[in-house]
PAVOLUM-866652 format. One record per residue (C-alpha): x, y, z; residue in three letters; residue number from 0. Coordinates in steps of 0.1 Angstrom, whole numbers. Example, Ala and Ser with C-alpha at 12.3 -4.5 7.8 and 13.67 -1.06 7.14 Angstrom:
<recs>
123_-45_78_Ala_0
137_-11_71_Ser_1
</recs>
This chain:
<recs>
0_0_0_Met_0
12_35_-8_Lys_1
24_55_21_Lys_2
1_82_36_Ile_3
3_112_14_Leu_4
1_139_40_Phe_5
38_143_44_Leu_6
43_142_7_Ala_7
17_169_2_Leu_8
32_189_30_Ala_9
67_186_15_Ser_10
54_196_-19_Ala_11
38_227_-4_Leu_12
70_236_14_Cys_13
90_231_-17_Leu_14
66_252_-37_Gly_15
69_280_-12_Ile_16
107_278_-12_Gln_17
108_277_-50_Ala_18
89_309_-54_Met_19
111_337_-68_Pro_20
121_363_-44_Lys_21
105_397_-50_Lys_22
125_428_-52_Lys_23
122_449_-22_Lys_24
99_478_-26_Asp_25
118_507_-12_Lys_26
86_527_-8_Lys_27
68_499_11_Asn_28
92_482_36_Lys_29
64_461_52_Lys_30
66_423_45_Ala_31
43_413_17_Gln_32
21_382_23_Val_33
12_364_-9_Glu_34
-24_352_-11_Lys_35
-29_315_-18_Val_36
-60_295_-26_Asp_37
-73_276_5_Thr_38
-101_252_13_Val_39
-120_247_45_Asp_40
-109_220_70_Val_41
-138_196_61_Lys_42
-128_196_24_Thr_43
-91_194_32_Phe_44
-97_164_55_Ser_45
-119_147_29_Tyr_46
-93_150_2_Leu_47
-65_136_24_Ile_48
-87_107_34_Gly_49
-95_99_-2_Arg_50
-59_101_-14_Leu_51
-49_76_14_Asn_52
-70_48_-3_Thr_53
-45_48_-32_Gln_54
-31_12_-35_Gly_55
-53_-1_-7_Leu_56
-72_-26_-28_Ala_57
-39_-41_-41_Glu_58
-25_-43_-5_Tyr_59
-56_-61_7_Leu_60
-54_-86_-21_Ser_61
-16_-93_-18_Arg_62
-10_-90_19_Gln_63
-44_-99_35_Lys_64
-57_-123_9_Gly_65
-90_-103_4_Val_66
-106_-112_-29_Asp_67
-114_-79_-48_Pro_68
-150_-92_-55_Lys_69
-156_-90_-17_Tyr_70
-146_-53_-14_Met_71
-182_-44_-5_Ala_72
-179_-67_26_Gln_73
-146_-50_35_Phe_74
-162_-16_32_Ile_75
-191_-27_54_Glu_76
-166_-39_81_Gly_77
-146_-6_78_Phe_78
-178_13_84_Gly_79
-185_-4_118_Lys_80
-173_13_150_Thr_81
-181_-18_172_Glu_82
-178_-55_165_Leu_83
-209_-76_170_Thr_84
-208_-112_184_Glu_85
-211_-125_148_Ala_86
-182_-103_138_Asp_87
-160_-116_166_Leu_88
-168_-152_156_Lys_89
-160_-145_120_Ala_90
-127_-128_131_Lys_91
-117_-159_151_Ala_92
-127_-182_122_Arg_93
-106_-162_98_Ile_94
-76_-163_122_Ala_95
-80_-201_123_Gly_96
-79_-204_85_Thr_97
-48_-182_84_Glu_98
-30_-202_110_Ile_99
-39_-234_93_Arg_100
-24_-221_61_Glu_101
8_-210_79_Asp_102
11_-244_96_Val_103
8_-262_63_Ser_104
30_-239_42_Lys_105
57_-229_67_Arg_106
57_-247_101_Val_107
55_-283_89_Met_108
80_-278_60_Pro_109
105_-262_84_Asn_110
102_-289_109_Ile_111
106_-316_82_Ser_112
137_-298_68_Lys_113
153_-298_103_Gln_114
149_-336_104_Met_115
158_-344_68_Asn_116
165_-320_40_Asp_117
156_-345_12_Ser_118
127_-366_26_Val_119
95_-355_44_Asp_120
94_-376_76_Leu_121
63_-361_91_Leu_122
29_-377_91_Asn_123
9_-345_83_His_124
-25_-359_94_Asp_125
-11_-369_128_Glu_126
7_-336_131_Phe_127
-26_-317_125_Leu_128
-45_-341_149_Arg_129
-20_-333_176_Gly_130
-22_-296_168_Phe_131
-60_-296_170_Met_132
-61_-316_203_Glu_133
-35_-293_218_Gly_134
-57_-263_209_Leu_135
-88_-279_223_Met_136
-70_-290_255_Gly_137
-79_-327_249_Thr_138
-63_-349_276_Glu_139
-34_-369_264_Ser_140
-18_-401_277_Ala_141
16_-384_274_Ile_142
23_-353_296_Ser_143
37_-322_280_Asn_144
70_-327_299_Asp_145
73_-362_285_Ser_146
64_-350_251_Ala_147
91_-324_251_Ile_148
118_-350_261_Arg_149
106_-374_234_Ile_150
105_-348_207_Val_151
139_-333_216_Glu_152
155_-368_217_Lys_153
139_-378_183_Gln_154
148_-345_167_Met_155
184_-349_178_Lys_156
184_-384_163_Tyr_157
170_-372_130_Tyr_158
195_-343_128_Gln_159
225_-364_136_Glu_160
214_-390_111_Ser_161
211_-363_84_Met_162
245_-349_93_Met_163
260_-383_92_Glu_164
245_-390_58_Arg_165
258_-357_45_Lys_166
292_-355_62_Tyr_167
300_-389_75_Gly_168
328_-392_50_Ala_169
346_-363_67_Asn_170
345_-381_101_Arg_171
360_-413_85_Lys_172
386_-393_67_Ala_173
396_-375_99_Gly_174
399_-408_118_Glu_175
421_-423_91_Glu_176
443_-391_91_Phe_177
448_-392_128_Leu_178
456_-429_128_Lys_179
483_-424_101_Ala_180
495_-392_118_Asn_181
503_-410_150_Leu_182
530_-430_132_Lys_183
551_-398_132_Asn_184
575_-401_161_Lys_185
573_-364_168_Asp_186
535_-365_173_Val_187
521_-372_208_Lys_188
485_-380_217_Gln_189
466_-373_250_Thr_190
440_-395_266_Ala_191
412_-374_249_Ser_192
426_-382_214_Gly_193
442_-347_209_Leu_194
474_-350_189_Gln_195
502_-324_190_Tyr_196
537_-318_178_Lys_197
561_-294_196_Val_198
578_-271_170_Ile_199
592_-246_196_Thr_200
593_-252_233_Lys_201
587_-221_253_Gly_202
599_-212_288_Glu_203
571_-190_300_Gly_204
542_-197_323_Pro_205
515_-223_314_Ile_206
480_-207_313_Pro_207
451_-221_333_Thr_208
416_-224_317_Asn_209
404_-193_335_Thr_210
431_-170_321_Gln_211
434_-151_288_Arg_212
461_-156_262_Val_213
475_-139_231_Lys_214
482_-162_202_Val_215
491_-163_166_His_216
476_-192_147_Tyr_217
466_-208_114_Glu_218
438_-233_110_Gly_219
433_-257_81_Arg_220
414_-288_71_Leu_221
432_-321_65_Ile_222
432_-314_28_Asp_223
454_-283_34_Gly_224
427_-257_29_Lys_225
433_-227_53_Val_226
400_-215_69_Phe_227
414_-190_94_Asp_228
447_-172_101_Ser_229
458_-144_124_Ser_230
490_-143_105_Tyr_231
472_-132_74_Lys_232
453_-106_93_Arg_233
486_-93_107_Gly_234
473_-92_143_Gln_235
474_-118_171_Pro_236
442_-129_187_Ala_237
434_-126_224_Thr_238
407_-147_241_Phe_239
399_-168_272_Gly_240
414_-202_273_Val_241
380_-217_281_Asn_242
362_-198_253_Gln_243
375_-219_224_Val_244
370_-255_212_Ile_245
379_-283_236_Lys_246
410_-293_217_Gly_247
424_-257_219_Trp_248
416_-255_256_Thr_249
434_-287_264_Glu_250
465_-278_243_Ala_251
468_-243_258_Leu_252
467_-256_293_Thr_253
498_-277_285_Met_254
518_-251_265_Met_255
544_-228_282_Pro_256
542_-192_268_Ala_257
567_-188_239_Gly_258
558_-223_226_Ser_259
547_-231_190_Lys_260
528_-263_185_Trp_261
510_-280_157_Glu_262
476_-294_169_Leu_263
457_-322_152_Tyr_264
422_-320_167_Ile_265
396_-348_163_Pro_266
361_-336_152_Gln_267
347_-345_187_Glu_268
371_-320_202_Leu_269
364_-294_175_Ala_270
329_-286_161_Tyr_271
315_-321_158_Gly_272
283_-322_138_Ala_273
281_-284_136_Arg_274
290_-266_104_Glu_275
312_-236_112_Gln_276
317_-211_83_Asn_277
341_-229_60_Glu_278
344_-259_82_Ile_279
322_-288_73_Pro_280
306_-310_100_Ala_281
327_-338_115_Phe_282
360_-322_103_Ser_283
393_-330_119_Cys_284
412_-298_122_Leu_285
449_-288_121_Ile_286
462_-257_138_Phe_287
496_-241_141_Thr_288
494_-223_174_Val_289
520_-198_187_Glu_290
514_-189_224_Leu_291
528_-154_226_Leu_292
518_-146_262_Glu_293
495_-151_291_Val_294
475_-119_294_Val_295
474_-105_330_Lys_296
</recs>
């Protein structure tokens, strides 16, 4: 719908006044000259503004509210009412119901289905709508709401993990194979959690705790060599809390003396796991070169 025209009209009037050529000063009559303009009474002015504000309304009602143009007479009848009757209130509730039903069918169910599986619709639509209706009516159920929440959350997690495994399971397997082969390198060590690391430079400074902050330079890459982040390229080290990063980083930092430079090989479960993170696919094993510059005091 077109915007209310009052401001536009007001602006036009102002512009018109500003655009008027300046009159030469009458040396004989130094009093300010007031130019006469055509005016209308308040009733006519109000009527004209009201009329102009209907411009584009029919199109708005059709596109945004779903009002069929052939029922404009009913719309006008409703607009003319100052109070809603009982019948009007019932009709309003019924219309809201049809709008919500359309929203559930076209948006809610497809979104839920996509969260579970992006290629197959796993929902039984009839049962979804039956549950929705009974929830609206407050029909007693054999399963309490608390139990329903736990069941749905557990099932949604299963569906989502299954979907991620189907899409990115190959990343997890490739990472496992990489770590297995990498451990054959005599310079690589592995902790009980599965974190692997190689000491490039051994520092002599203090070892940070997980409650401290550190300043580091680093480069992160996937096992295929693709660099996804680098403070070196940005030309500025990063500062953050030791416990504000992925588990593999936190574990490594709490073993590194300041001044050290290590290469970390982080299993996906100590990195982002099933989450996609910017350029990092789900289940990715990550490699980081980490230079601990200082423990920030």
